[in-house]
MARDOSE-463495 format. One record per residue (C-alpha): residue in three letters; x, y, z. Coordinates in Angstrom, 1 decimal. Example, Ala and Ser with C-alpha at 12.3 -4.5 7.8 and 13.67 -1.06 7.14 Angstrom:
2
- code|x|y|z
- ALA|12.3|-4.5|7.8
- SER|13.7|-1.1|7.1
//
This chain:
357
- code|x|y|z
- MET|27.2|57.2|29.8
- ASP|25.1|59.8|28.2
- ASP|27.4|59.8|25.2
- LEU|27.0|56.0|24.7
- LYS|23.3|56.2|25.2
- ALA|22.9|59.0|22.6
- LYS|25.2|57.2|20.2
- TYR|23.5|53.8|20.2
- LEU|19.9|55.0|20.5
- GLY|20.5|57.2|17.5
- GLN|22.1|54.3|15.5
- ILE|19.2|52.0|16.4
- ALA|16.7|54.6|15.3
- ASP|18.4|55.0|11.9
- ALA|18.9|51.2|11.3
- ALA|17.4|50.3|7.9
- ASP|17.2|46.5|8.3
- GLU|17.7|43.7|10.7
- ALA|21.3|43.1|9.5
- ALA|22.3|46.6|10.5
- LEU|20.4|46.3|13.8
- GLU|22.4|43.1|14.6
- ALA|25.7|44.9|13.9
- ILE|24.6|47.6|16.4
- ARG|23.7|45.1|19.0
- LEU|27.1|43.4|18.8
- ALA|28.9|46.8|19.0
- ALA|26.9|48.0|22.0
- VAL|25.9|45.0|24.2
- GLY|27.7|42.1|22.6
- LYS|30.4|40.2|24.6
- LYS|33.0|42.6|23.2
- GLY|30.7|45.6|22.9
- GLU|31.4|49.0|24.5
- VAL|28.9|48.5|27.3
- ALA|30.4|45.1|28.1
- LEU|33.9|46.6|28.2
- LYS|32.7|49.3|30.5
- MET|31.2|46.8|32.9
- ARG|34.6|45.0|33.0
- GLU|36.1|48.2|34.3
- LEU|33.9|48.0|37.4
- GLY|36.5|45.8|39.1
- LYS|39.1|48.6|39.0
- MET|36.8|51.1|40.6
- THR|36.4|51.9|44.3
- PRO|33.3|50.6|46.1
- GLU|31.8|54.1|46.0
- GLU|32.4|54.5|42.3
- ARG|30.9|51.0|41.6
- GLN|27.8|51.9|43.5
- THR|27.2|54.7|41.0
- ALA|28.6|53.2|37.8
- GLY|27.1|49.7|38.1
- PRO|23.4|50.6|38.2
- ALA|24.0|53.2|35.5
- LEU|25.6|50.6|33.1
- ASN|22.9|48.1|33.8
- ALA|20.2|50.7|33.1
- LEU|22.0|51.7|29.9
- LYS|22.2|48.0|28.8
- ASP|18.5|47.5|29.5
- GLU|17.6|50.6|27.6
- ILE|19.6|49.7|24.5
- ASN|18.1|46.1|24.5
- SER|14.6|47.6|24.8
- ALA|15.3|49.9|21.9
- LEU|16.7|47.0|19.8
- THR|13.6|44.9|20.5
- ALA|11.2|47.7|19.6
- LYS|13.2|48.6|16.4
- LYS|13.2|44.9|15.3
- SER|9.5|44.6|15.8
- GLY|9.0|47.8|13.8
- LEU|11.2|46.5|11.0
- GLU|9.2|43.2|10.9
- ASP|5.9|45.1|10.8
- ALA|7.2|47.3|8.0
- ALA|8.3|44.3|6.0
- LEU|4.9|42.7|6.4
- ASP|3.1|45.9|5.4
- GLU|5.3|46.0|2.2
- ARG|4.4|42.4|1.4
- LEU|0.7|43.1|1.9
- ARG|1.0|46.1|-0.3
- THR|2.9|44.3|-3.2
- GLU|1.4|40.8|-3.0
- TRP|-2.2|40.0|-3.7
- LEU|-4.6|37.1|-4.2
- ASP|-7.5|37.0|-6.6
- VAL|-10.1|35.2|-4.5
- THR|-12.4|35.0|-7.5
- LEU|-10.2|32.5|-9.3
- PRO|-11.4|28.9|-9.4
- SER|-9.6|26.5|-7.0
- ARG|-6.9|24.2|-8.4
- PRO|-8.4|20.9|-9.3
- ALA|-7.8|18.1|-6.8
- ARG|-6.2|15.0|-8.3
- GLN|-8.5|12.0|-8.0
- GLY|-6.9|8.9|-6.6
- SER|-7.1|5.5|-8.3
- LEU|-6.9|2.0|-7.2
- HIS|-3.9|-0.1|-8.0
- PRO|-4.7|-2.5|-10.8
- ILE|-4.5|-5.6|-8.5
- SER|-6.9|-4.0|-6.0
- GLN|-9.3|-3.0|-8.8
- VAL|-9.3|-6.4|-10.4
- GLN|-9.7|-8.2|-7.0
- GLU|-12.8|-6.0|-6.3
- GLU|-14.2|-6.8|-9.8
- ILE|-13.7|-10.5|-9.2
- THR|-15.2|-10.3|-5.7
- ALA|-18.3|-8.4|-7.0
- ILE|-18.9|-11.0|-9.7
- PHE|-18.6|-14.0|-7.4
- ALA|-20.8|-12.3|-4.8
- GLU|-23.6|-12.2|-7.4
- LEU|-23.0|-16.0|-7.8
- GLY|-23.5|-16.5|-4.0
- PHE|-19.8|-16.7|-2.9
- SER|-18.7|-15.0|0.3
- VAL|-15.1|-13.8|0.9
- ALA|-12.8|-15.8|3.3
- GLU|-9.4|-14.6|4.5
- GLY|-6.5|-16.2|6.4
- PRO|-2.9|-15.6|7.5
- ARG|-0.2|-15.1|4.9
- ILE|2.2|-17.0|7.2
- ASP|0.9|-20.5|7.9
- THR|2.0|-23.9|9.0
- ASP|3.2|-26.4|6.4
- TRP|0.3|-28.6|7.5
- TYR|-2.3|-26.1|6.3
- ASN|-0.2|-25.1|3.3
- PHE|0.8|-28.7|2.2
- ASP|-0.3|-31.7|4.3
- ALA|-4.0|-30.8|4.6
- LEU|-4.1|-30.3|0.8
- ASN|-2.8|-33.8|0.1
- ILE|0.6|-32.5|-1.1
- PRO|3.1|-35.2|-0.2
- GLY|6.5|-34.5|1.5
- HIS|8.4|-35.3|-1.7
- HIS|6.5|-32.8|-3.8
- PRO|8.7|-30.2|-5.6
- ALA|6.6|-27.3|-4.2
- ARG|7.9|-28.2|-0.7
- ALA|11.5|-27.6|-1.7
- GLU|13.2|-24.5|-0.3
- MET|14.0|-23.4|-3.9
- ASP|10.2|-23.0|-4.5
- THR|8.8|-22.0|-1.1
- PHE|9.9|-19.4|1.5
- TYR|10.3|-21.1|4.9
- MET|10.4|-19.1|8.1
- HIS|13.7|-19.2|10.0
- ARG|13.9|-21.3|13.1
- ALA|16.5|-20.8|15.8
- GLU|18.4|-23.9|16.9
- GLY|16.3|-25.8|19.4
- ASP|13.0|-24.3|18.2
- ASP|10.8|-27.4|17.7
- ARG|7.6|-25.6|16.5
- PRO|6.2|-26.9|13.2
- PRO|7.7|-25.3|10.1
- HIS|5.9|-22.2|8.9
- VAL|5.9|-20.8|5.4
- LEU|4.8|-17.8|3.4
- ARG|1.7|-19.4|1.9
- THR|2.2|-20.5|-1.7
- HIS|-1.5|-20.3|-2.5
- THR|-4.7|-19.3|-0.8
- SER|-5.8|-22.9|-0.4
- PRO|-5.0|-23.0|3.3
- VAL|-7.9|-20.6|3.7
- GLN|-10.2|-23.2|2.3
- ILE|-9.1|-25.7|5.0
- ARG|-9.5|-23.1|7.8
- SER|-12.9|-22.2|6.4
- MET|-14.1|-25.8|6.3
- GLU|-12.9|-26.2|9.9
- LYS|-14.7|-23.0|11.0
- MET|-17.9|-23.0|8.9
- GLY|-18.5|-26.7|8.0
- ALA|-20.7|-27.6|5.0
- PRO|-22.5|-26.6|2.8
- LEU|-20.0|-23.9|1.9
- ARG|-19.4|-21.5|-1.0
- ILE|-16.4|-19.1|-0.6
- ILE|-13.7|-17.4|-2.6
- CYS|-10.3|-16.7|-1.0
- PRO|-8.4|-13.8|-2.6
- GLY|-5.0|-12.6|-1.4
- GLY|-1.3|-12.4|-1.8
- VAL|0.8|-15.5|-2.1
- TYR|4.6|-16.2|-2.3
- ARG|6.9|-18.4|-4.3
- ALA|10.6|-18.2|-5.1
- ASP|10.3|-17.1|-8.7
- TYR|11.0|-13.9|-10.7
- ASP|10.7|-13.2|-14.4
- GLN|8.3|-11.5|-16.9
- THR|5.4|-13.7|-15.9
- HIS|6.4|-14.6|-12.3
- THR|7.1|-12.5|-9.2
- PRO|8.0|-13.6|-5.6
- MET|4.7|-12.2|-4.4
- PHE|1.6|-12.3|-6.5
- HIS|-2.2|-12.6|-6.0
- GLN|-4.7|-15.5|-6.3
- VAL|-8.3|-16.0|-5.9
- GLU|-9.4|-19.5|-5.1
- GLY|-13.0|-20.8|-5.0
- LEU|-14.6|-23.6|-3.1
- ALA|-18.1|-24.9|-3.2
- LEU|-19.2|-27.9|-1.0
- ASP|-22.6|-29.6|-0.9
- LYS|-24.2|-33.0|-1.2
- ASP|-24.8|-33.0|-5.0
- ILE|-22.2|-30.6|-6.6
- SER|-20.6|-31.8|-9.8
- MET|-18.2|-30.7|-12.6
- ALA|-21.2|-29.3|-14.4
- ASN|-21.7|-26.8|-11.6
- LEU|-18.0|-25.8|-11.8
- LYS|-18.3|-25.3|-15.6
- TRP|-21.3|-23.1|-15.3
- VAL|-19.8|-20.9|-12.5
- LEU|-16.6|-20.4|-14.5
- GLU|-18.4|-19.5|-17.7
- GLU|-20.5|-17.0|-15.9
- PHE|-17.4|-15.5|-14.3
- VAL|-15.5|-15.2|-17.5
- LYS|-18.4|-13.6|-19.4
- SER|-18.9|-11.0|-16.7
- PHE|-15.2|-10.3|-16.1
- PHE|-14.2|-9.9|-19.7
- GLU|-17.6|-8.3|-20.6
- VAL|-18.5|-10.7|-23.4
- ASP|-21.9|-12.2|-24.3
- ASP|-20.7|-15.7|-24.9
- VAL|-17.6|-17.7|-24.1
- GLU|-16.4|-21.3|-24.7
- LEU|-14.3|-23.1|-22.1
- ARG|-12.2|-26.2|-22.7
- PHE|-11.4|-28.5|-19.8
- ARG|-8.1|-30.5|-20.2
- ALA|-7.3|-33.3|-17.8
- SER|-4.5|-32.5|-15.5
- HIS|-3.2|-33.4|-12.0
- PHE|-3.3|-31.4|-8.8
- PRO|-2.9|-33.2|-5.4
- PHE|-5.9|-31.4|-3.9
- THR|-8.5|-32.2|-6.6
- GLU|-9.6|-35.4|-8.4
- PRO|-10.5|-35.3|-11.2
- SER|-8.4|-32.2|-12.0
- ALA|-8.6|-30.0|-15.1
- GLU|-6.8|-27.0|-16.6
- VAL|-9.3|-24.6|-18.1
- ASP|-8.7|-22.9|-21.5
- ILE|-10.7|-20.1|-23.0
- ARG|-11.4|-19.6|-26.7
- CYS|-9.7|-16.5|-28.0
- SER|-7.9|-14.8|-30.9
- TRP|-5.2|-12.2|-31.4
- ASP|-5.9|-9.2|-33.7
- ASN|-2.8|-7.0|-34.2
- GLY|-1.7|-7.8|-30.8
- GLN|-5.1|-7.2|-29.3
- LEU|-6.6|-10.2|-27.3
- LYS|-10.2|-11.0|-28.0
- ILE|-12.0|-13.3|-25.6
- GLY|-14.7|-15.7|-26.7
- GLU|-14.0|-15.8|-30.4
- GLY|-11.3|-17.1|-32.8
- ASP|-9.4|-20.3|-33.3
- ASP|-6.9|-20.1|-30.4
- TRP|-7.1|-21.3|-26.8
- MET|-5.5|-19.8|-23.7
- GLU|-5.1|-21.4|-20.3
- ILE|-6.5|-19.2|-17.5
- LEU|-6.9|-21.3|-14.4
- GLY|-6.8|-24.7|-12.7
- SER|-9.8|-26.5|-11.2
- GLY|-11.3|-29.8|-10.2
- MET|-13.4|-31.8|-7.8
- VAL|-12.1|-31.5|-4.2
- HIS|-10.1|-34.6|-3.2
- PRO|-11.8|-36.5|-0.4
- LYS|-8.7|-36.3|1.7
- VAL|-8.8|-32.5|1.6
- ILE|-12.5|-32.5|2.6
- ALA|-11.6|-34.8|5.5
- ALA|-8.7|-32.6|6.5
- GLY|-11.2|-29.7|6.9
- GLY|-13.2|-31.8|9.3
- ILE|-16.1|-32.6|6.9
- ASP|-17.3|-36.1|6.0
- PRO|-16.3|-36.8|2.3
- GLU|-18.9|-39.6|2.2
- ILE|-21.7|-37.0|2.5
- TYR|-20.2|-33.8|0.9
- GLN|-18.4|-33.2|-2.3
- GLY|-17.5|-30.1|-4.2
- PHE|-15.4|-28.2|-6.7
- ALA|-12.4|-25.8|-6.3
- PHE|-10.6|-23.5|-8.7
- GLY|-7.6|-21.2|-8.6
- ILE|-7.1|-18.0|-10.7
- GLY|-4.1|-15.6|-10.8
- ILE|-5.4|-12.1|-10.2
- ASP|-2.3|-10.5|-11.6
- ARG|-2.6|-12.6|-14.8
- LEU|-6.3|-11.6|-15.2
- ALA|-5.3|-8.0|-14.9
- MET|-2.7|-8.4|-17.5
- LEU|-5.1|-10.1|-19.9
- LYS|-8.0|-7.7|-19.5
- TYR|-5.9|-4.5|-19.6
- GLY|-3.1|-5.5|-21.9
- ILE|-0.2|-5.2|-19.5
- PRO|2.8|-7.1|-20.9
- ASP|5.1|-7.5|-17.8
- LEU|3.9|-8.8|-14.4
- ARG|6.8|-7.0|-12.7
- ALA|5.3|-3.6|-13.8
- PHE|2.7|-4.0|-11.0
- PHE|5.4|-3.5|-8.4
- ASP|7.9|-0.9|-9.8
- SER|5.8|1.6|-11.8
- ASP|4.5|5.0|-11.0
- LEU|1.2|6.8|-11.3
- ARG|1.8|7.7|-15.0
- TRP|1.9|4.0|-15.7
- LEU|-1.5|3.5|-14.0
- ARG|-3.0|6.4|-16.0
- HIS|-1.5|5.0|-19.2
- TYR|-3.5|1.7|-18.7
- GLY|-6.7|3.6|-17.8
- PHE|-6.9|2.8|-14.1
- GLN|-9.2|5.3|-12.6
- SER|-11.3|4.9|-9.5
- LEU|-14.4|2.7|-9.9
- ASP|-17.9|3.9|-9.1
- MET|-18.6|0.7|-7.2
- PRO|-18.5|-0.5|-3.5
- ALA|-14.9|-1.1|-2.3
- LEU|-13.8|-3.9|0.0
- HIS|-12.1|-1.3|2.3
- GLY|-15.2|0.7|2.8
- GLY|-17.2|3.3|0.9
- LEU|-17.0|3.9|-2.8
- SER|-13.7|3.2|-4.5
- ARG|-13.4|6.6|-6.1
//
């Protein structure tokens, strides 16, 4: 016993690293180590011999394990001391600059739009992105045979066999929010409804999900002249121009009568869009006076109240203002793309609280 004790305690003391220490542990007290083999011989001894050899072997095993633990702790302390001696940190160096976050272009443009219409007296209304086909179509005077109601254009929610609930869709515009707001708030009313919408389309200028802001103003004496003034003020503020000329073209939308597409005077100079000057025209939105059936669907008397409505693609406005050529880039680009187009945080109130920087 004394020879084994002297042998292994000496080896432990001389071990230079943890790898050598582990090799000693296996040789001494591992399953096939010398001490383990000695303990297996206890079965061949007489009871009197076991009473002497057993406690001695257990004491030897405990002493070796204690020496191993102490040596391992010492090696770890020595390694830490060496790191502290060779590694250093200059606390006088300036800290690394923290990268400033930025809003996604869609979020930034939506907040710009919201701030402009807030100055014009419009509040923000929100509603569900999954809605019944009544709010999405019927209440907006869109007949059952209209192409927009086909499954090739609209995403319908799956219904299990025997489920008799009304059809639900991913909203194709934010107009259902107008109906819900009329039901809830009545008239007079002045709101914008920004948010994501869905249609089954995908190319350079269309994506299955995109963003719209729709506006609605109801009162007893609102006219197309009020609509024209509001849109002119918005365009001048959004595109940061002093003057702008809008052109109203007769069109047809089921939810407005009369209806008008709105074009803006512009020009192209070496691929650069200039708003408010030149000999070209570019369509930017649809608008009109709210159809009496739509007002009635919102629970308001169309014999007393009338109003205007308009719808603008937020994604398209972002593309026009910041020169982004492909709508799909909003969904599959990285931060380098954002910085390339100059999207940094805005020093202005954000919808989600606080400053947007």
